[in-house]
C-alpha positions as CSV (number, residue, x, y, z in Angstrom):
1,X,15.2,200.3,-26.5
2,X,15.1,201.4,-30.2
3,X,18.4,201.4,-32.0
4,X,19.2,204.7,-33.7
5,X,20.1,204.5,-37.4
6,X,22.6,206.9,-39.1
7,X,23.4,207.3,-42.8
8,X,26.9,207.2,-44.2
9,X,28.5,207.1,-47.6
10,X,31.1,204.5,-48.7
11,X,33.3,205.4,-51.6
12,X,35.9,203.6,-53.7
13,X,37.6,205.3,-56.7
14,X,39.0,202.7,-59.1
15,X,41.3,203.5,-62.0
16,X,38.5,203.4,-64.5
17,X,35.4,204.3,-62.4
18,X,34.2,205.1,-58.9
19,X,31.6,203.5,-56.7
20,X,29.5,205.4,-54.2
21,X,27.0,203.8,-51.9
22,X,24.8,205.3,-49.2
23,X,24.0,202.9,-46.4
24,X,21.9,203.1,-43.2
25,X,23.7,201.5,-40.2
26,X,23.2,201.3,-36.5
27,X,24.7,204.1,-34.4
28,X,28.0,202.9,-33.0
29,X,28.9,201.0,-36.1
30,X,32.6,200.8,-37.2
31,X,34.0,201.9,-40.6
32,X,34.6,198.3,-41.5
33,X,31.0,197.2,-40.6
34,X,29.6,200.1,-42.7
35,X,31.7,198.9,-45.7
36,X,30.5,195.4,-45.3
37,X,26.9,196.6,-45.0
38,X,27.2,198.6,-48.2
39,X,28.2,195.6,-50.3
40,X,30.8,197.8,-52.1
41,X,33.5,195.1,-51.6
42,X,31.8,193.0,-54.3
43,X,32.3,195.8,-56.9
44,X,36.0,196.2,-56.1
45,X,38.9,194.1,-57.6
46,X,40.1,191.3,-55.4
47,X,42.8,192.2,-52.8
48,X,42.0,195.9,-52.8
49,X,40.0,196.0,-49.6
50,X,42.3,196.3,-46.6
51,X,41.4,197.7,-43.3
52,X,44.5,199.8,-43.1
53,X,43.7,202.0,-46.1
54,X,40.5,203.8,-45.0
55,X,39.7,207.4,-44.4
56,X,36.9,209.7,-43.6
57,X,36.9,213.0,-45.5
58,X,40.6,212.4,-46.5
59,X,41.7,211.8,-42.9
60,X,43.1,208.2,-42.3
61,X,41.2,206.2,-39.8
62,X,41.5,202.6,-38.5
63,X,38.9,200.1,-39.5
64,X,37.5,200.0,-35.9
65,X,36.8,203.8,-36.0
66,X,33.2,204.5,-35.0
67,X,31.4,206.4,-37.8
68,X,29.0,209.3,-37.3
69,X,26.0,210.6,-39.2
70,X,27.0,211.9,-42.6
71,X,30.5,210.4,-42.6
72,X,32.1,209.6,-46.0
73,X,34.2,206.5,-45.7
74,X,36.8,206.3,-48.4
75,X,38.6,203.1,-49.4
76,X,42.1,203.9,-50.7
77,X,43.8,202.1,-53.6
78,X,47.3,200.8,-53.1
79,X,50.0,203.0,-54.7
80,X,51.2,201.8,-58.1
81,X,54.4,203.7,-57.8
82,X,56.1,205.2,-54.7
83,X,55.8,209.0,-54.9
84,X,59.5,209.5,-54.2
85,X,60.4,207.2,-57.0
86,X,58.1,208.9,-59.4
87,X,59.7,212.3,-58.6
88,X,63.2,210.8,-59.2
89,X,62.1,209.5,-62.6
90,X,60.7,212.9,-63.6
91,X,63.9,214.6,-62.5
92,X,66.0,212.3,-64.7
């Protein structure tokens, strides 16, 4: 049986630049497998890639989420400052 191939995008927006890679993966592939296949982790700073900070079209998903044709897998950066704390600082 022939394995179907789908195309997805993997995106990481760093503080100074963003990375976008299109990758062809096997149907039934998970988000984490697609990220590994894209090689984008090599372009990211160490320690940024964590499976709990992923999304597809701005909706958070677990790393074992099965991707579909045309999905845009987003790797989110860790927050530098808690949003509640930032609001408090601005209010002072």
